[in-house]
All heavy atoms as an XYZ file, in Angstrom:
705
protein
N     130.358     97.169    109.899
C     129.030     97.095    109.311
C     129.311     97.201    107.725
O     130.041     97.886    107.176
C     128.256     98.255    109.597
C     126.880     98.147    108.978
S     125.849     99.539    109.907
C     124.328     99.325    108.943
N     128.666     96.274    107.071
C     128.825     96.183    105.651
C     128.100     97.305    104.931
O     127.109     97.928    105.455
C     128.320     94.874    105.170
O     126.931     94.796    105.362
N     128.607     97.725    103.784
C     128.029     98.880    103.070
C     126.679     98.356    102.380
O     126.612     97.062    102.033
C     128.984     99.348    101.930
O     129.247     98.403    101.027
N     125.820     99.167    102.176
C     124.597     98.818    101.592
C     124.381     99.702    100.240
O     125.007    100.784    100.194
C     123.371     99.137    102.495
O     123.386    100.500    102.931
C     123.347     98.252    103.667
N     123.621     99.181     99.362
C     123.451     99.916     98.067
C     122.393    101.013     98.209
O     121.758    101.067     99.255
C     122.870     98.882     97.080
O     121.605     98.425     97.489
N     122.429    101.892     97.218
C     121.508    102.975     97.225
C     120.138    102.415     97.191
O     119.211    102.926     97.845
C     121.732    103.893     95.908
C     120.942    105.138     95.981
C     121.240    106.109     97.093
O     122.379    106.174     97.604
N     120.187    106.759     97.567
N     119.903    101.381     96.438
C     118.499    100.648     96.294
C     118.145    100.293     97.745
O     116.946    100.536     98.101
C     118.650     99.541     95.373
C     117.303     98.863     95.046
C     117.583     97.835     93.967
C     116.311     97.162     93.404
N     116.585     96.171     92.419
N     119.049     99.683     98.532
C     118.743     99.284     99.804
C     118.419    100.497    100.681
O     117.318    100.444    101.369
C     119.915     98.561    100.438
C     119.794     98.174    101.860
N     119.702     96.851    102.246
C     119.721     98.987    103.006
C     119.578     96.752    103.587
N     119.656     98.016    104.069
N     119.185    101.497    100.628
C     118.915    102.641    101.472
C     117.529    103.330    101.198
O     116.817    103.674    102.090
C     120.069    103.730    101.254
C     121.374    103.269    101.822
C     122.429    104.235    101.439
C     123.752    103.769    101.973
N     124.883    104.432    101.410
N     117.244    103.335     99.833
C     115.888    103.950     99.458
C     114.700    103.079     99.948
O     113.715    103.637    100.414
C     115.845    104.097     97.877
C     116.809    105.189     97.398
C     116.929    105.338     95.994
O     116.263    104.439     95.197
O     117.739    106.218     95.450
N     114.907    101.834     99.852
C     113.863    100.862    100.290
C     113.526    101.045    101.806
O     112.390    101.009    102.095
C     114.107     99.451     99.851
C     113.049     98.481    100.068
C     112.109     98.231     99.099
C     112.871     97.849    101.263
C     110.984     97.523     99.309
C     111.633     96.938    101.420
C     110.810     96.834    100.463
N     114.594    100.980    102.633
C     114.327    100.950    104.017
C     114.065    102.362    104.571
O     113.680    102.480    105.792
C     115.598    100.291    104.742
C     115.826     98.927    104.397
C     116.810    101.183    104.679
N     113.968    103.328    103.726
C     113.807    104.697    104.239
C     112.436    105.111    104.455
O     112.049    106.080    104.931
C     114.471    105.636    103.382
N     111.443    104.376    103.850
C     110.033    104.649    103.811
C     109.144    103.359    103.894
O     109.675    102.365    103.585
C     109.800    105.518    102.626
C     110.033    104.724    101.351
C     109.792    105.595    100.086
O     109.806    106.789    100.297
O     109.767    105.011     98.958
N     107.861    103.560    104.164
C     106.960    102.504    104.126
C     106.919    101.768    102.764
O     107.232    102.375    101.745
C     105.626    103.104    104.539
C     105.958    104.325    105.353
C     107.235    104.876    104.631
N     106.584    100.525    102.828
C     106.643     99.714    101.502
C     105.661    100.033    100.537
O     105.895    100.018     99.352
C     106.621     98.232    101.942
C     107.090     97.244    100.919
S     107.116     95.549    101.529
C     108.222     95.663    102.923
N     104.427    100.199    101.050
C     103.346    100.579    100.198
C     103.192     99.344     99.078
O     103.220     98.256     99.263
N     103.061     99.951     97.794
C     102.827     99.032     96.668
C     104.078     98.862     95.781
O     103.864     98.629     94.614
C     101.663     99.678     95.735
C     100.319     99.605     96.446
C      99.712     98.159     96.588
O      99.866     97.277     95.627
O      99.159     97.966     97.561
N     105.269     99.034     96.418
C     106.514     98.795     95.638
C     106.541     97.466     94.924
O     106.204     96.526     95.502
C     107.750     99.079     96.493
C     107.793    100.448     97.060
C     109.128    100.530     97.946
C     109.203    101.975     98.510
N     110.399    102.092     99.362
N     107.100     97.640     93.713
C     107.243     96.277     93.025
C     108.409     95.497     93.647
O     109.188     95.882     94.437
C     107.644     96.796     91.597
C     108.305     98.077     91.818
C     107.674     98.691     92.994
N     108.307     94.131     93.343
C     109.373     93.306     93.903
C     110.708     93.708     93.481
O     111.646     93.520     94.282
C     109.050     91.868     93.523
C     109.234     91.623     91.963
C     109.749     90.882     94.241
N     110.895     94.354     92.461
C     112.259     94.788     91.916
C     112.679     95.945     92.694
O     113.915     96.320     92.572
C     112.211     95.191     90.490
O     111.137     96.149     90.187
C     111.990     94.031     89.564
N     112.062     96.499     93.585
C     112.350     97.619     94.557
C     113.359     97.009     95.641
O     114.052     97.799     96.293
C     111.241     98.364     95.071
N     113.273     95.753     95.892
C     114.075     95.123     96.916
C     115.451     95.013     96.461
O     115.784     94.670     95.309
C     113.523     93.613     97.108
C     112.141     93.528     97.867
C     111.611     92.140     97.668
C     112.343     93.814     99.240
N     116.387     95.229     97.356
C     117.805     95.122     97.055
C     118.032     93.629     96.731
O     117.507     92.749     97.309
C     118.580     95.438     98.299
N     118.968     93.426     95.639
C     119.328     92.196     95.328
C     118.357     91.567     94.278
O     118.678     90.563     93.642
N     117.299     92.329     93.945
C     116.211     91.781     93.028
C     116.219     92.647     91.774
O     115.715     93.810     91.930
C     114.883     91.500     93.665
C     114.934     90.844     94.928
C     113.788     90.987     92.605
C     115.327     89.339     94.759
N     116.698     92.200     90.686
C     116.627     92.956     89.453
C     115.600     92.540     88.545
O     114.598     91.824     89.110
N     115.677     92.865     87.342
C     114.557     92.459     86.458
C     114.423     91.021     86.207
O     113.368     90.591     86.080
C     114.782     93.297     84.989
C     114.633     94.776     85.097
C     113.313     95.194     85.617
O     112.305     94.692     85.170
O     113.382     96.274     86.363
N     115.506     90.253     86.045
C     115.344     88.866     85.778
C     114.822     88.150     87.063
O     113.848     87.237     86.891
C     116.804     88.252     85.517
C     116.773     86.692     85.379
C     117.357     88.870     84.121
N     115.350     88.331     88.161
C     114.879     87.647     89.387
C     113.350     88.145     89.722
O     112.563     87.395     90.091
C     115.722     87.873     90.568
C     117.257     87.292     90.555
C     117.865     87.552     91.782
C     117.142     85.814     90.196
N     113.214     89.500     89.460
C     111.891     90.032     89.638
C     110.822     89.354     88.764
O     109.762     88.940     89.231
N     111.253     89.088     87.477
C     110.219     88.367     86.575
C     110.025     86.885     87.038
O     108.941     86.387     87.081
N     111.057     86.307     87.565
C     110.820     84.930     88.078
C     109.979     84.962     89.359
O     109.157     84.021     89.374
C     112.238     84.250     88.408
C     113.102     83.931     87.134
C     114.399     83.424     87.663
N     115.260     83.396     86.519
C     116.625     83.234     86.640
N     117.300     83.288     87.816
N     117.303     83.219     85.548
N     110.210     85.862     90.196
C     109.350     85.965     91.363
C     107.850     86.245     91.009
O     106.935     85.645     91.548
C     109.798     86.951     92.330
C     111.096     86.572     93.242
C     111.774     87.817     93.834
C     110.765     85.584     94.189
N     107.706     87.152     90.085
C     106.400     87.572     89.696
C     105.524     86.391     88.984
O     104.537     86.179     89.211
C     106.474     88.647     88.552
C     106.789     89.994     89.152
C     107.087     91.059     88.257
O     106.591     91.000     87.015
O     107.462     92.192     88.594
N     106.291     85.480     88.300
C     105.732     84.342     87.645
C     105.363     83.328     88.745
O     104.580     82.452     88.456
C     106.702     83.648     86.576
O     107.778     83.127     87.152
N     105.925     83.432     89.835
C     105.539     82.544     91.046
C     104.523     83.198     91.978
O     104.389     82.682     93.070
C     106.785     82.135     91.757
C     107.702     81.036     91.091
O     107.100     79.891     90.968
N     108.831     81.380     90.598
N     103.971     84.385     91.707
C     103.055     85.079     92.429
C     103.590     86.090     93.347
O     102.765     86.644     94.104
N     104.810     86.308     93.311
C     105.417     87.351     94.230
C     105.725     88.599     93.472
O     106.762     88.893     93.172
C     106.641     86.757     94.793
C     106.412     85.639     95.738
C     106.531     84.280     95.134
C     106.129     85.722     97.103
C     106.266     83.159     95.921
C     105.900     84.629     97.824
C     106.007     83.321     97.252
N     104.700     89.339     93.175
C     104.650     90.560     92.341
C     104.883     91.839     93.033
O     105.434     92.831     92.324
C     103.448     90.664     91.517
C     102.123     90.764     92.251
O     102.086     90.305     93.395
O     101.123     91.490     91.801
N     104.864     91.889     94.273
C     105.069     93.051     95.045
C     106.025     92.744     96.221
O     106.124     91.590     96.666
C     103.722     93.573     95.672
C     102.678     93.913     94.685
C     103.029     95.261     93.984
C     101.823     95.640     92.995
N     102.044     96.795     92.226
N     106.648     93.869     96.694
C     107.655     93.709     97.745
C     106.901     93.117     98.909
O     107.495     92.274     99.666
C     108.330     94.970     97.997
N     105.774     93.622     99.144
C     104.984     93.139    100.396
C     104.700     91.737    100.405
O     104.501     90.999    101.412
C     103.754     94.032    100.693
C     102.683     93.870     99.779
C     101.803     92.854     99.876
C     102.370     94.927     98.766
C     100.637     92.710     98.998
C     101.352     94.764     97.934
C     100.408     93.667     98.020
O      99.437     93.534     97.183
N     104.517     91.096     99.174
C     104.255     89.648     99.089
C     105.614     88.890     99.475
O     105.394     87.857    100.172
C     103.812     89.263     97.707
C     103.387     87.879     97.643
C     102.662     90.052     97.271
N     106.716     89.435     99.032
C     107.986     88.742     99.529
C     108.217     88.994    100.982
O     108.666     88.002    101.725
C     109.165     89.289     98.728
C     110.495     88.784     99.231
C     108.916     89.064     97.185
N     107.741     90.077    101.533
C     107.833     90.326    102.927
C     106.972     89.374    103.712
O     107.406     88.815    104.692
C     107.314     91.796    103.328
C     107.222     92.096    104.744
C     108.541     92.077    105.522
C     106.577     93.439    104.959
N     105.793     89.078    103.138
C     104.931     88.022    103.754
C     105.591     86.676    103.944
O     105.598     86.053    104.968
N     106.356     86.289    102.788
C     107.061     85.024    102.893
C     108.274     85.096    103.854
O     108.358     84.205    104.683
C     107.628     84.750    101.530
C     108.308     83.313    101.451
C     107.429     82.109    101.625
O     106.210     82.226    101.457
N     107.918     81.177    102.180
N     108.791     86.291    104.013
C     109.978     86.514    104.974
C     109.460     86.305    106.334
O     110.084     85.708    107.208
C     110.445     87.927    104.770
C     111.469     88.404    105.791
C     112.837     87.954    105.482
C     111.213     89.235    106.621
C     113.821     88.462    106.278
C     112.201     89.775    107.459
C     113.530     89.263    107.337
N     108.238     86.794    106.633
C     107.687     86.715    107.957
C     107.097     85.429    108.247
O     107.295     84.760    109.331
C     106.514     87.662    108.039
C     106.971     89.190    108.043
C     105.699     89.998    108.000
C     107.862     89.568    109.188
N     106.566     84.622    107.219
C     106.092     83.229    107.315
C     107.241     82.382    107.766
O     107.172     81.478    108.576
C     105.531     82.689    106.118
C     105.419     81.211    106.025
C     104.127     83.307    105.951
N     108.523     82.745    107.220
C     109.680     81.999    107.520
C     110.434     82.568    108.856
O     111.565     82.196    109.138
C     110.689     82.010    106.404
C     110.190     81.352    105.133
C     111.085     81.552    103.967
C     109.951     79.788    105.340
N     109.591     83.334    109.605
C     110.029     83.772    110.898
C     111.385     84.605    110.851
O     112.078     84.572    111.779
C     109.992     82.719    111.885
C     108.755     81.990    112.173
C     108.820     80.925    113.181
C     107.456     80.253    113.295
N     107.377     79.288    114.256
N     111.566     85.250    109.737
C     112.677     86.140    109.561
C     114.026     85.368    109.742
O     115.082     85.887    110.055
C     112.720     87.343    110.584
C     111.504     88.273    110.365
C     111.594     89.602    111.108
C     110.863     89.481    112.427
N     110.871     90.669    113.209
N     114.013     84.042    109.586
C     115.209     83.150    109.662
C     116.016     83.351    108.399
O     115.460     82.918    107.228
C     114.840     81.808    109.798
C     114.134     81.447    111.124
C     115.224     81.327    112.184
O     116.383     81.017    111.965
O     114.785     81.674    113.445
N     117.195     83.735    108.471
C     118.090     84.040    107.264
C     118.293     82.742    106.495
O     118.023     82.918    105.188
C     119.432     84.528    107.780
C     120.257     85.011    106.466
C     121.500     85.690    106.930
O     121.764     85.881    108.095
O     122.184     86.152    105.948
N     118.655     81.676    106.948
C     118.911     80.574    106.220
C     117.759     80.028    105.398
O     117.751     79.757    104.198
C     119.417     79.461    107.113
C     119.861     78.175    106.211
C     120.451     77.009    107.076
O     120.816     77.302    108.346
O     120.644     75.979    106.528
N     116.499     79.988    106.141
C     115.311     79.596    105.499
C     114.924     80.528    104.336
O     114.532     80.054    103.232
C     114.072     79.472    106.430
C     114.214     78.435    107.562
C     113.086     78.539    108.513
C     114.239     77.162    106.892
N     115.042     81.875    104.532
C     114.604     82.873    103.528
C     115.500     82.752    102.317
O     115.133     82.858    101.145
C     114.567     84.210    104.125
C     114.164     85.293    103.040
C     112.904     85.473    102.679
C     115.174     86.086    102.508
C     112.527     86.271    101.693
C     114.813     86.931    101.546
C     113.468     87.205    101.131
N     116.789     82.584    102.607
C     117.771     82.608    101.519
C     117.588     81.307    100.609
O     117.595     81.393     99.486
C     119.227     82.727    102.026
C     119.566     84.102    102.544
C     120.876     84.260    103.127
N     121.927     83.960    102.159
C     123.186     84.611    102.240
N     123.443     85.225    103.295
N     124.004     84.362    101.227
N     117.335     80.181    101.308
C     117.062     78.917    100.604
C     115.796     79.103     99.800
O     115.764     78.715     98.622
C     116.927     77.741    101.569
C     118.222     77.322    102.098
O     119.308     77.762    101.658
O     118.223     76.596    103.159
N     114.817     79.645    100.332
C     113.544     79.925     99.605
C     113.794     80.722     98.417
O     113.301     80.483     97.211
C     112.529     80.592    100.487
C     111.301     81.010     99.726
C     110.245     80.127     99.385
C     110.947     82.343     99.190
N     109.263     80.914     98.622
C     109.707     82.245     98.590
C     111.725     83.476     99.290
C     109.257     83.368     97.866
C     111.133     84.629     98.614
C     109.843     84.495     97.922
N     114.588     81.854     98.522
C     114.856     82.782     97.405
C     115.578     82.119     96.372
O     115.252     82.292     95.171
C     115.597     84.028     98.009
C     115.511     85.262     97.159
C     114.014     85.711     96.985
C     116.265     86.337     97.859
N     116.544     81.255     96.817
C     117.390     80.493     95.739
C     116.422     79.515     94.920
O     116.553     79.460     93.815
C     118.371     79.669     96.452
C     119.314     78.896     95.539
C     120.364     78.071     96.324
C     121.051     77.144     95.450
N     121.958     76.280     96.191
N     115.553     78.811     95.681
C     114.715     77.794     95.098
C     113.680     78.383     94.173
O     113.230     77.925     93.265
C     114.075     76.951     96.170
C     115.115     76.021     96.823
O     116.175     75.950     96.399
O     114.665     75.541     97.994
N     113.205     79.633     94.668
C     111.976     80.208     93.873
C     112.468     81.048     92.720
O     111.656     80.945     91.694
C     111.261     81.272     94.921
O     110.887     80.455     96.014
C     110.018     81.870     94.249
N     113.588     81.634     92.712
C     113.902     82.540     91.568
C     115.400     82.316     91.137
O     115.892     83.022     90.351
C     113.665     83.984     91.803
S     114.734     84.709     93.162
N     116.227     81.465     91.803
C     117.609     81.214     91.452
C     118.565     82.392     91.877
O     119.597     82.511     91.271
N     118.204     83.043     92.899
C     119.078     84.001     93.373
C     120.389     83.596     93.886
O     120.498     82.393     94.539
C     118.457     84.881     94.642
N     121.497     84.226     93.580
C     122.860     83.762     94.015
C     123.062     84.324     95.486
O     122.173     84.946     95.967
C     123.926     84.231     93.096
C     124.129     85.796     93.015
O     123.841     86.506     93.989
N     124.527     86.240     91.889
N     124.139     83.905     95.980
C     124.380     84.180     97.407
C     124.386     85.660     97.772
O     123.848     85.979     98.754
C     125.859     83.606     97.716
O     126.036     83.743     99.144
N     124.896     86.537     96.946
C     124.946     87.970     97.174
C     123.526     88.514     97.080
O     123.066     89.315     97.905
C     125.903     88.688     96.216
C     125.886     90.192     96.538
C     126.765     90.934     95.507
C     126.855     92.420     95.851
N     125.680     93.137     96.253
N     122.777     88.028     96.063
C     121.430     88.538     95.981
C     120.582     88.118     97.084
O     119.755     88.921     97.665
C     120.924     87.997     94.607
C     121.497     88.577     93.402
C     121.295     87.677     92.180
O     121.142     86.455     92.175
N     121.299     88.416     90.987
N     120.756     86.885     97.506
C     120.009     86.376     98.749
C     120.382     87.323    100.002
O     119.457     87.717    100.688
C     120.453     84.974     99.091
C     120.041     83.954     98.008
C     120.828     82.677     98.225
O     121.250     82.292     99.387
N     121.048     81.897     97.184
N     121.648     87.578    100.188
C     122.127     88.277    101.325
C     121.533     89.713    101.315
O     120.969     90.214    102.270
C     123.650     88.310    101.429
C     124.257     89.221    102.556
C     125.738     89.285    102.355
C     126.352     90.347    103.210
N     126.072     91.695    102.686
N     121.622     90.385    100.093
C     121.054     91.667     99.920
C     119.730     91.899    100.131
O     119.175     92.716    100.884
C     121.375     92.310     98.587
C     122.860     92.504     98.302
O     123.649     92.391     99.172
O     123.263     92.776     97.164
N     118.924     90.843     99.618
C     117.426     90.955     99.782
C     117.031     90.603    101.227
O     116.207     91.393    101.884
C     116.729     89.942     98.947
S     114.907     90.109     98.886
N     117.714     89.655    101.922
C     117.421     89.471    103.348
C     117.748     90.598    104.234
O     116.900     91.052    105.046
C     118.324     88.185    103.839
C     118.299     88.059    105.224
C     117.067     87.339    105.870
C     119.177     88.488    106.151
C     116.986     87.195    107.209
C     119.047     88.306    107.564
C     117.975     87.742    108.088
N     118.922     91.176    103.923
C     119.339     92.393    104.784
C     118.413     93.614    104.661
O     118.050     94.187    105.705
C     120.693     92.809    104.408
O     121.727     91.782    104.635
N     117.882     93.773    103.446
C     116.951     94.771    103.103
C     115.657     94.618    103.843
O     115.183     95.512    104.523
C     116.785     94.760    101.633
S     115.644     95.999    100.952
N     115.085     93.356    103.832
C     113.792     93.051    104.484
C     113.995     93.198    105.980
O     113.123     93.639    106.720
C     113.219     91.768    104.057
C     112.680     91.730    102.601
C     112.291     90.316    102.229
C     111.366     92.704    102.533
N     115.130     92.616    106.444
C     115.405     92.651    107.990
C     115.466     94.082    108.474
O     114.798     94.427    109.485
C     116.600     91.814    108.224
C     116.866     91.832    109.726
C     118.102     90.932    110.123
C     118.303     90.869    111.636
N     118.092     92.024    112.351
N     116.101     94.910    107.737
C     116.369     96.311    108.231
C     114.977     97.012    108.105
O     114.646     97.812    109.007
C     117.362     97.033    107.480
C     117.586     98.401    108.052
C     118.820     99.180    107.242
O     119.625     98.548    106.756
O     118.657    100.359    107.238
N     114.131     96.770    107.100
C     112.880     97.351    106.959
C     111.953     96.970    108.154
O     111.324     97.748    108.683
C     112.251     97.015    105.654
C     110.993     97.775    105.328
C     110.834     99.012    104.659
C     109.578     97.396    105.737
N     109.540     99.398    104.704
C     108.854     98.396    105.319
C     109.149     96.279    106.493
C     107.408     98.424    105.659
C     107.831     96.207    106.827
C     106.876     97.295    106.482
N     112.040     95.667    108.453
C     111.236     95.254    109.593
C     111.617     95.838    110.901
O     110.752     96.196    111.693
C     111.318     93.657    109.765
S     110.371     92.816    108.482
N     112.955     95.946    111.154
C     113.425     96.579    112.322
C     112.953     97.997    112.574
O     112.795     98.515    113.556
C     114.930     96.564    112.386
C     115.563     95.153    112.518
O     114.726     94.218    112.837
O     116.791     94.965    112.253
N     112.887     98.611    111.372
C     112.365    100.037    111.356
C     110.866    100.287    111.366
O     110.468    101.212    112.104
C     112.860    100.841    110.041
O     114.232    100.811    110.017
N     110.139     99.345    110.778
C     108.666     99.587    110.699
C     107.746     98.627    111.377
O     106.505     98.864    111.442
C     108.352     99.582    109.167
C     108.929    100.896    108.451
C     110.018    100.725    107.778
C     108.381    102.069    108.613
C     110.593    101.777    107.071
C     108.831    103.246    107.883
C     109.990    103.027    107.160
N     108.193     97.514    111.932
C     107.342     96.588    112.601
C     107.639     96.600    114.083
O     108.696     96.901    114.542
C     107.688     95.108    112.093
C     107.153     94.907    110.673
C     107.450     93.276    110.385
C     105.746     95.261    110.405
């Protein structure tokens, strides 16, 4: 099993609520700003896109790259974070 960041652990440990998009693992201030400018200002809005894409890793990672320019590690971290959150709370 791969190691996860503290940010990832904190995100998946509790309900999402109104957390900002930057609370997602792999999403810092720069990518968060790009997502916000595209209407994805909260973590739950990104979760909605994740679900629309049927939790498919390749589709979600491509969307994240196209929407905010996330690199491969950032895509993987964000996908893993949302997938684990869904496994725990949905």
